[in-house]
C-alpha positions in Angstrom: 31.1 17.3 26.5 30.4 14.9 29.2 28.5 17.6 30.8 26.8 18.2 27.9 25.6 14.5 27.5 24.3 14.1 31.3 22.1 17.6 30.4 21.1 16.1 27.3 19.7 12.7 29.1 17.9 14.6 31.7 16.3 16.9 28.8 15.4 13.7 26.8 13.9 11.9 30.3 12.4 15.2 32.0 11.3 17.5 29.0 10.4 15.3 26.6 9.4 12.4 28.5 11.1 9.6 26.1 10.7 6.1 27.3 13.9 4.3 28.4 14.4 2.5 25.0 14.1 6.2 23.0 16.3 7.8 25.6 18.8 5.2 24.7 18.4 5.5 21.2 19.0 8.9 20.8 22.2 8.8 22.7 23.4 6.0 20.4 23.0 8.2 17.6 24.8 10.8 19.8 27.9 8.5 19.8 27.7 8.2 16.2 28.1 11.8 15.8 30.2 12.4 18.5 32.6 9.7 16.4 32.4 11.4 13.4 33.4 14.9 14.7 36.2 13.7 16.5 38.0 12.3 13.2 37.4 15.5 12.0 38.7 17.5 14.5 35.3 18.8 15.9 33.2 19.0 18.5 29.5 18.4 17.8 28.5 21.8 19.1 30.8 23.3 16.4 29.6 21.1 13.4 28.0 23.1 10.4 25.0 22.2 8.5 27.9 20.7 5.9 29.3 18.9 8.8 25.8 17.3 9.7 24.8 16.5 6.1 28.1 14.7 5.4 27.6 12.7 8.7 24.0 11.7 7.6 25.3 10.7 4.3 27.9 8.4 5.5 25.7 7.0 8.0 22.8 6.6 5.6 25.0 4.7 3.0 25.6 1.7 5.4 21.6 1.3 6.6 19.0 0.8 3.7 16.1 0.6 5.8 14.6 4.7 5.5 12.6 3.9 9.1 16.2 3.2 10.3 17.9 6.3 8.7 14.5 8.6 9.6 15.4 7.6 13.5 18.7 8.7 12.9 18.2 11.8 11.8 15.3 12.5 14.3 18.0 11.9 17.1 20.4 14.2 15.6 17.9 16.8 14.9 17.0 16.1 18.9 20.8 16.5 19.9 20.9 20.3 18.0 17.6 20.9 19.1 18.7 20.4 22.7 21.9 22.7 21.9 19.5 25.3 21.1 17.1 25.3 24.0 19.9 25.1 26.6 21.8 28.4 25.1 25.2 26.2 23.8 24.6 27.4 20.4 22.8 30.1 18.7 21.4 28.6 15.3 20.3 25.3 14.7 22.4 23.6 11.7 20.4 20.8 11.4 17.1 22.6 10.8 17.4 21.8 7.0 18.6 18.3 7.3 16.0 16.2 5.0 14.2 13.4 5.8 14.3 10.2 3.4 11.5 9.7 1.4 9.5 6.7 3.0 9.8 3.3 0.9 7.2 2.7 -1.7 5.7 -0.7 -1.2 4.2 -1.9 -4.3 1.1 -4.0 -3.9 0.8 -7.6 -4.5 -0.4 -8.5 -8.1 -1.4 -11.8 -9.5 -0.5 -13.4 -12.9 -3.4 -13.9 -15.2 -2.5 -17.6 -14.3 -2.4 -17.3 -10.5 -6.4 -15.9 -11.4 -7.5 -18.6 -13.5 -6.4 -21.1 -10.7 -8.5 -19.1 -7.9 -11.2 -19.6 -10.5 -10.6 -23.2 -11.2 -10.7 -23.7 -7.1 -14.7 -22.5 -7.2 -17.0 -25.2 -6.5 -19.8 -24.4 -8.9 -21.7 -27.1 -7.4 -22.1 -25.1 -4.4 -24.8 -22.4 -3.6 -22.5 -20.0 -3.3 -20.1 -20.7 -5.9 -21.8 -19.0 -8.8 -22.0 -15.9 -6.8 -18.2 -15.9 -6.0 -17.4 -16.7 -9.5 -19.2 -13.4 -9.9 -17.1 -11.7 -7.5 -14.3 -12.6 -8.9 -15.1 -11.4 -12.5 -16.3 -7.9 -10.9 -13.1 -7.5 -8.7 -10.8 -8.2 -11.5 -12.8 -7.2 -14.5 -13.7 -4.1 -13.4 -11.0 -3.0 -11.0 -13.7 -2.3 -8.2 -12.5 -1.9 -4.6 -14.4 -4.0 -1.9 -16.9 -2.0 -0.8 -18.3 -1.0 -4.3 -18.7 -4.6 -4.8 -20.7 -4.8 -1.2 -22.6 -1.4 -2.1 -23.3 -2.3 -5.8 -27.0 -1.9 -6.5 -28.8 -3.9 -9.2 -30.6 -1.0 -10.3 -27.2 0.7 -10.8 -25.8 -2.1 -13.4 -27.1 -2.2 -16.8 -25.9 -5.6 -18.5 -27.0 -4.5 -22.2 -25.8 -1.6 -22.3 -22.2 -3.5 -20.6 -22.0 -0.8 -17.5 -22.7 0.2 -14.2 -22.9 3.0 -12.0 -20.8 2.7 -8.9 -20.4 4.6 -5.7 -16.8 5.3 -4.9 -15.1 7.0 -2.0 -16.3 10.0 -0.7 -20.2 9.3 -2.5 -18.7 9.9 -5.8 -19.9 8.0 -8.5 -18.5 7.1 -11.8 -19.4 5.2 -14.9 -17.2 1.6 -15.2 -17.7 -1.2 -18.2 -18.7 -4.7 -17.5 -16.6 -7.5 -19.5 -18.1 -9.9 -21.3 -17.2 -12.7 -18.5 -18.5 -10.5 -16.1 -21.6 -10.2 -17.9 -22.1 -13.8 -18.3 -21.4 -14.9 -14.5 -23.0 -12.0 -13.5 -26.2 -13.6 -15.4 -26.0 -17.1 -14.3 -25.6 -15.5 -10.4 -29.0 -13.7 -10.8 -30.6 -17.1 -11.5 -29.0 -18.5 -8.8 -30.6 -15.3 -6.9 -33.7 -15.2 -7.3 -34.0 -18.8 -5.2 -32.8 -16.5 -2.4 -35.5 -15.6 0.3 -34.0 -11.9 0.0 -34.0 -9.5 3.1 -37.0 -6.2 2.0 -33.8 -4.0 2.6 -31.8 -5.7 0.5 -33.8 -6.3 -2.5 -31.8 -3.8 -4.4 -28.4 -5.2 -3.3 -26.2 -7.2 -6.2 -24.7 -9.6 -3.9 -26.3 -11.4 -1.2 -25.1 -14.0 1.4 -27.1 -17.6 1.6 -29.7 -16.0 4.2 -30.7 -13.4 1.9 -28.5 -9.9 3.5 -25.9 -7.9 2.0 -22.1 -9.4 2.1 -19.8 -8.0 4.5 -16.5 -6.6 3.0 -14.9 -9.7 6.1 -16.5 -12.2 3.8 -15.5 -10.9 0.8 -12.0 -11.3 2.4 -12.5 -14.4 3.4 -13.6 -15.8 -0.1 -10.4 -14.4 -2.0 -7.9 -15.4 0.8 -9.7 -19.6 0.5 -9.6 -19.4 -2.9 -5.8 -18.1 -2.7 -4.9 -20.5 -0.2 -6.7 -23.7 -2.3 -4.7 -22.1 -5.4 -1.6 -22.6 -3.6 -0.9 -18.9 -4.0 1.6 -17.9 -1.1 1.7 -13.9 -1.8 -0.4 -12.0 0.6 -3.7 -11.8 -1.3 -6.9 -9.4 -0.5 -9.7 -8.2 -2.8 -7.9 -5.2 -3.3 -4.9 -7.3 -5.1 -7.3 -8.5 -7.7 -7.9 -4.8 -8.6 -4.2 -3.9 -8.4 -3.8 -6.7 -10.8 -6.6 -5.4 -13.0 -4.8 -2.1 -13.1 -1.4 -3.7 -13.8 -2.4 -5.9 -16.3 -4.1 -3.1 -18.1 -1.1 -0.9 -18.4 1.3 -3.9 -19.2 -0.7 -4.3 -22.3 -0.3 -0.8 -23.7 -3.6 1.1 -22.0 -2.9 4.7 -21.0 -2.6 5.9 -17.1 -5.5 8.8 -17.4 -7.6 6.1 -18.8 -6.6 3.5 -15.9 -7.1 6.4 -13.6 -10.6 6.9 -14.8 -11.4 3.3 -14.3 -10.4 2.6 -10.9 -12.1 6.4 -9.8 -8.6 7.9 -8.4 -9.0 11.7 -8.2 -5.6 12.4 -8.5 -3.3 10.8 -11.4 -0.4 10.9 -8.3 -2.0 8.1 -6.9 -2.7 5.3 -10.4 1.3 6.3 -11.0 1.8 3.3 -8.2 1.3 0.8 -11.3 4.2 2.4 -13.6 6.8 1.7 -10.6 5.3 -1.7 -10.6 5.8 -2.0 -14.8 9.5 -0.8 -14.1 9.9 -3.2 -11.5 8.8 -5.9 -13.9 11.2 -4.9 -16.2 14.1 -4.9 -13.7 13.4 -8.3 -12.9 13.3 -9.3 -16.4 16.6 -7.6 -17.0 18.1 -9.7 -14.0 16.4 -13.1 -14.8 17.4 -12.8 -18.6 20.3 -10.3 -19.8 23.4 -12.6 -20.2 25.7 -10.0 -17.9 23.8 -11.2 -15.3 24.0 -15.1 -15.5 27.3 -16.4 -13.3 
């Protein structure tokens, strides 16, 4: 086995051109596999698919992080590819081992109270105050992406009808309802907007900076981050958080997932299903907090 290990080390360094750290990590994985096989009285080269499946299961029980699990599995596969490459084995028993699914990172969601706190921090006496109020209402009240907001055209907003035409990903257009509060705040912003010295190329742009030009995505990020900080919100907030909150609150209050899909402009319902996971996570937290069996 020592001769095979030396060959494997050379293979990793020369054939695979791995860094010292990667070589060391792969060799540590091999040591774990050797210890497992030794307990079962076999050599790693003689391990079957069932042996390796049991090894992976044993390792993963103690490692909750899917990235660490995937790295160990990658190390095992690398070793058996080497054994096959160097003709120490005829078939690769690791070929059908499955990678763990990556952990789903659920987006941050604001409560209604937190959104109200952010709105309460807007200084309407400042020139940009009413604009920022309308921006919050459009992002949270209609679930717009930040790119959709900065590219929104006045000519595509039909306040009397309560709709706006939004251009989403892949230049796909969709009709999105405008909430009564968003309509109210946007009309007030229009009054302020009329006093700006608007650049000719941005005459039809809905939201403008103080110089009469189109707002940038980074400016929207700055507005949202600043309001969240002033409201004492410690979550990792971005404009997209308001979109997530829009969808989550709709689902929590009984809206159909297909309706939310259409409102968000998701091509696939699978993308929208992330919000069902958020809802389930809320239920789990409620059980842990309030069920008497969990109170110690």
